[in-house]
N, C-alpha and C positions, 0 to 999 in steps of 0.2 A: 504494500500500500504506500503510495506516495502522498504523505500527509500534507505537504505544502500545496498540493493540487486537489486535495479531497473536497468533497461537496461541503462538509461543515466549515472547512477553512475558507473556501471561496465565499460562503455565505457570511462568515464573520467579516471578511474584507469588505463585502458590499454593505454590511451594517456600519462599519467604520467610515466608509465613504459617505454614506447617507447621513451619519451623525456629523461629520465634518461640514458637509454642505448645509445641514440644518443650523449649524453654529455660524453660518455665513463666513466660513474661512476658506481661503484658497489653499492649495498645497504649499505655496510659498509662505503664506502667513502662518500655517501650522508649523512648517519647518523652522521658521524664526522663533516661534514659541518653544520649540523643542531644542533649539540651539544646534540644529542639524542642517545639512544642505537640502535643497528642494528635491534632489534626486532620491534622498532617503525615503521621503513620503511617497514619491512616485513609484519607487521600486516595491515598497511593501504593499501599496494599494493594487499594483498589478500582479502581485504574487511572485515577484522575482526575488524578494528578500523576505525571510520569515521573521516575525516579531517574537521575541522571548517574552516571558511574563512581565518583567519589569518594564520593558518598552511598551507593551500593550497597556499597562496601567498608566504610563506617562502620556501616551496618546489619548486614552479615554479621558484623563483628567483635563487635558488641554483642549478637548473638543466638547467638554461638559457632558460626557456620556457616562451612563452607569455601567461599569464593567460587569457587574453581576447580572444585570438585565440582558446584556449581550450574550453572555455565556449561557444563561438559561434558555435563550432563544435558539442557540445552536445545539444544545444538549440532545434534543430528540433526533437530530441528524446523526450525531455520534453513536447513539444507541442503535439506530437503524443500520448504519454502516458496519458497526461491530457485529450485529446479528447476521447481516448479509455475508460478511466475510467468513464468519464462523460456520455458517450453514453451507457455503459453497465448498469449504474444505471437507466437510463431512459428506456432502451429497453432490459430487461433481457432475455437472451437465445433465443428468437424467431428470432431476427434479425441477419443478417450477415453484419458486417461493413467492408467497404473497403475505404481506404484513397487514393485519387487521387489528387496529388499536395496538395493544401490547402483545398480541398473539401472532405467532408466525405459522402460517398454513403451508404445508408441503403438498403439492399435487403432482 
C-alpha cells in the first residue's frame, strides 16, 4: 500500500486545501505563516511531500482548522481501506467484497 497516495491521505489533503481556502489564505500566505517556502505548501497539497504529525498540527493551527475534526472525517476511509486490504489477502480474486455499514459481505 502506498500510503502517500491512499484515498484517506488524498482526502485529508483536499480537506486541508479546503480549510486553507476557507481561511482566505493563498499558498504563499500560508507558507509565510509557517516560515517555509511556497513550494513546501504546494508540494504537500499535491501529495509530492508527506506531512508528519507535527507539520500537520502546524498547518491546521495556521489555517484555523480543527485537526481532530479532520482526522475523524478520514477515519472511516482508513477502516475501509484496512478491511479491503485484509480481505483481498485472505480471498484473492475469486470473491467480491461489499461493505454495508460496518459489515463486510463476501459474495
